[in-house]
N, C-alpha and C positions, 0 to 999 in steps of 0.2 A: 318551803318544800320539806316534807317529812322524809328524811333520808338517814338510814342507819346501816351500818355494816352487818351483814347477816352472819350469825354465829355458825351456821351450817354451810357445808360445802358438799357438792355431789361426790359420790364415791368414784365416779368415772369422769375424767376430764381429758381434753386434748392436750398434747404436749405444748409447752410454752405459755399456757394460760395458768397463771398462779395467783392472780389478783383475787381478793375477797369479793364475794357477791354482795350486792346491795339489796336492801329491803325497802320497797316502796309500795305505796298504795296503788291499786289498779287504776284508780281515777287519775293519778298523776301520769301514769304511763300511757293511758288512753284518755286524753283530756275531754274528748267528746263522746260520751257513752249515752246512747239514746235508744228508744224503741222504734222499730219499724212501724209502718202504718197499721193501725188496729181499727177495724171497721169492715164494712161491706164494700168490696172492690169488684164484685162479680159484674155489675153493669158496665164496667169499664174494660172488661176483657176484650181483646181483639187480636186478630191474626196479624203478624208482622209488626207488632207494637214494641214497646219497651219491655225487656226481660223483667219479670217480677218474681223474685226468689221467695220461697216459703220454707217452713221447717222441713218438709219432705225432701227438699233439695240438698239439705246439709246432712251428710252421713260420713261417719268414720274419718273425719278430718279432711274431707274433700267435698266438692260440689257435684251432685248427680243431677244433671239437667234433663233427665228423662221426664217427660210430661211438664216441662217448664211452661208456666203461664206468661202471657204477655198482656200489657195494658196500654191504654191509649196515651198518646203524647200529652194531651191536655191534662189528664189525671196525674200523670207523672210530674208535670211542671208544678202542679199545685202541692204535691207532697214532697217538699224540699227536704224535710227532716229525715225522710227515709231513703233519700237518694244515696247511692253508693259510689265510693271511689276505689280505685285499685289500691290494694294494701289494707283496706278496712278488714277487720275481723268480724264475721257475723256468727252469732251464737243462737241456738234454739232456746226459746224462752218457755215454751210449754210442751209437755210430753216428754220426749227424750232430751231433757234439759242438759245443757253443757256441750252438746255436739257443736263443733265449730269448724270454720274453714275461712281461708283468706280469699278475698275477692281478687281475681286475676285481671290483667289489663283488658282482656276481651270483654269483661263485664263492667268496665268503667261506665258510669252513668246509668246503671240498672237501678231498679227500685226493689223494695222488699216488704213483706207482710209478716207482722208479729215475730220478728227476729230482733235480738239485741244487736245493735251496731256499735262497734268499738273502733274509733278512729285514732291511730297512734300518733305520738309525737316523734321527733327526729331521733330519739335515743332507743327506739323500739323497732325490732324486726318482728312484724306480726306473725311470720311463719314460726318463730320460736314459740309463741303462745298457742299457735295451732296445735303444737305437740304438747306444750305444757299442760293444757287442760285435759289431756288423755293420760297424763302421768299420775301416779298415786297421789302426789302432792296437789295437783290441780283438781283431781276428782274429789279429794277430801274437802276442798273449798266449796265445790259445787254442792256436795252432799250436805254441808252444814247450812247453806243458805236456801236450799230448795224448800218450798212449801206445798201444801195440798196433799190430800190423801188419794183420791181417785186419779187425778192428773197432776203431775209435778209441775211446778212453776218457779221461776226465779225473777227477781226484781232488779232493775238497774241500780236502785238505791242500795241494795245489798251487795252488788258487785263492786261498786266504786271504792268502798273502804277496805277491801281485801288486801292483806299484806302479802306481797309476792317477792320472793328472792330471785334476783336476776343478775346475770353477768354483764360484762361489757358488750357493746353492740357487735363487735367483731366476734366474740365468743358466741353470742346469740345466733349470728349468721352461720358460724361454723357448725353448731349443733343442728340448726334447722336444715342446712345443706346436707349434712350426713344422714339425718333421718329421712330427708327427702329422697336421697339416693336409695336407701333401703326400701322406701315406698315404691320407688320406680322399679326396683327388682321384683317386689311383690306384685305390682301391676302387670309386669311382663309375664311372670309365672301364671298369674290368674288368667291372662289372655291366652297363654299357651294351653292351660287346662280347658278353657272354654272352647278353643279351636279343636282340640282333640275330642272333646265331647260332641261337638257338632259333626266332626268327621265320623265318629262312631255311629251317630244317629243316621247319617247318610249311608254309611257302609251297611248297617243293618237293613235299611230300606232297600238298598240295591240287592243284597243277598236274598232276603226273604221274598222279594218280588221276582226273583230269578233274572233280573237285569244283568247281574254279575254272577257267573257260574265258575266253580272250580272244575278242574279236570283231574283225572287220575295221575299218579306219578309218572306213568309212561306216556302221558299226553292224550290218552283216549278219553272220551266223554262218559260221564256217569249217566245212568238211565234217567228217564223223565221222572219228575216228582209225582207223588201220588197224593190225592186228597183223602184224608182220614178223619175220623172223629177221635178226640182225645182218649175216650174210653177204650178205643181199639189198640192203643199203643202203650198203655200203662198196665201194670199188674195190680195197682191199688190206688184208690182215692178214699182216704179215711179221715175220720174225726179223731181228735186226741183225747187224752184222759180228762175226766171231769173231777178228778180227786181234788179235795180242798187244799189250797196252798197255805204254807206256813210263813211266818214273818222273819225267819232267819235262814241262813244259807247252809244249815247243817244237814239238809235233806238231799233229795234227788233233784237235779236241775231239769226244769221243764220249760218248753217254749211258751211265750205269751205273744199277744199282738205286737207289743213294743219290741220284741226280740228281732223282728224284721222291719222295723219302722224306717230304716234307711236303705232298705233293699239288700242288706246282707244280714247274716246271722251275727247278732251282737251278744256275746256271752256275758256282757255286763248288765244286760237287761232281761235275764231269765228269771223265772220264778222257781219255787222249791216246794216239793211235797215230801211228807214224812215217809210214805211207802207207796208202792204200786203193786196191785195184783196183776199178774201176767206182764212182768216187766218187758219180756221179749216182744210183746205186741206193740209197745210204745217206744222202744229204743230205736232211735233214728240210725239209718245207714248212710254212709257216704254217697252223695248223689241224690238223696231225697230232696224233693222240692217242698217248700212250705208256702202255702197259698192263702192269702188273707181273704176269706169268704164272708166275714162279718165285719163291716167297717163303714166309714162314711163313703159316699159315692166317689169322692175324690181319691180315696185310698183303696177302694175295692179292687181286688186283683193284684195287689202288691205281692211280690214273690221273692223268695231267696232260695239259694241252694246250700245245703248242709255239706261242709267240707270234711267232716269227720275228725277234726283236730281235737275235739274234746267230747266226752260222752254227753249226750243230751237226749232227753225224752220228749215225746210229742205231747204238747199241752192243748188246752181248749182254744177255740176261736181261730184256729188255723187248720186247713186241710193239708194232709200229707199226700203228695203225689209221688208214686214210685214207678219208674218206667220199666217196661219190658226191655231188658238189655239187648235182646235179639232184634228189636224193631226200632228202638229209639235211644239216642244218646242223651243222657240227663242234661248235660251242659247245653246242647242244642235246644232242647225243649225249654230250658230256663230262659235263654235269650229270646226264643220265639214268643213265649207267653208274656215276656216283659216288653215286647215291641209295642209301638204306639197303636197299630191297627187292632191288636187284641186287647190292649188296655181299653180302647174305646168300645170294643165289643162287650167287654165285661160291664162297663158302665151302662150300656144299653139294655142288657138282658137281666141285670140284677133286680131283685125285688126291693123296692124302696119304701121305707117306713119314714116316720117323722124325723128321727135322729140318726138312722143308720140304714145301710143296705145289706143285702145278703145274696149269696149264690149257693144253692144246694149242690150236693154231689152229682145228682142226676143231670142237672142243667150244665154243670161243668163238663161232665163226660160227653155231652153232645157237641162241645166246641169243635168246629171244623179247623183242621190244621193241614198245612202243606208239608209233606214228608219226603225228603230226598233219601238216597241210599245212605246207609249208616256211615260209610267212609266219607261221603260228602258232608254229612252231618258233623262228623268229627273235625273236618277241615274248617267248616264254618265256625264251629265252637272254638277251635284253636285260634283262628284269626281274631275273633272278637275278644277272647280272653287275653291275647297278647296286647291288644289295644287297651284293654282295661288295666293291664299291668303298667303301661306307660302313663295312663291317667293317674293311677295310684301313686306312681313315683313322683310325678309333678305335685300331686296333692301333699305328699310327705314333705317335699321341699318347701311348699307354701307354709305348712304347719311349723316346720323348723325355723323358717325365717320370721314368721309371725311371733314365735316364742322368743327369738333373738331380739326382735324389736321391743317386745314387752319388757325384756330385761334391760334394754337401753333406757326405756322410759322410766324404769324404777331407779336407775343408777345415775342418770344425767340431769336430774332435776331435784330440787329441794323445796 
């Protein structure tokens, strides 16, 4: 057995673990490294069969069983080499190479397609390696052995001789358990974020369908809603400047399609122009809506509201919608236009070309909208905005915890 003491130690260790780490070849730690089934398995797919894991099921250190394929018992029995045991580590071999996860007891006896299967010996906690291969040290190993230009690929013959520094089994388990707890918290936060997002979707549907109505502060009812056209409640629907953009940030910031790609105004994705004639015409005002009227069908109608936190000018390929403040609350219109029914409406009425779709100002102005009293509009906007703030707070927690985990992966492995 090739066994040497590692000269390197991680910068972050648990108390009471002081032993030197050992350096071993991966093939010693996982004596049975082999390929999953490679070939055509489609004729053997069947409902209520044996689970058949593929590369698409291995993501970010865990197994995503969405769309899991199942195969016949007969085919499974014939493919003994690719049969899985709980505790095996499976790794993506082609495409997003190096992605890996541990087989849980629930998938004992499953089978797999085009994955690398690593069966450990008794000195190895597979969960440790599930995290190791996402650390900088593990990623460097994968990067060095991957082949292929268009599609990356790794070979079992290149994995086996990799020299890996590992601690004792007890320290491996301690590290894996701790990182697993972090993952558990991340999963909980992501589920909370998803639940809040689902609740927001349901709330918007209930509010805009008038299934759920607000009342005045004194308990009295607001007037019935009115059907209007968008052009009746806005003071302007305008195109932006077509001035040539420059390659540095020394000029005036202008919006681009990318500026609202995530549904908010992203100041890191603005363009710049050296000068503008009639700057007042293009200077955005707080509450202006930016509407994507030239885009793919999937993204047509994407919208964001300008918060006025930084000076910004209206650029090309976005329409600016400015509401008539006496008739329409900007935030209400923003949420209404971003609702699913209107999103689908824009997809239906847009002019579709080969690579993109478009909606002109005239067509947009014809859009029918339901308009409550301005006080009720404000209550609706406030409710959804408060929910957005909760979602954003959870999203920030996820981002911070993910950064914390990234730091752990950098410091707990060598």
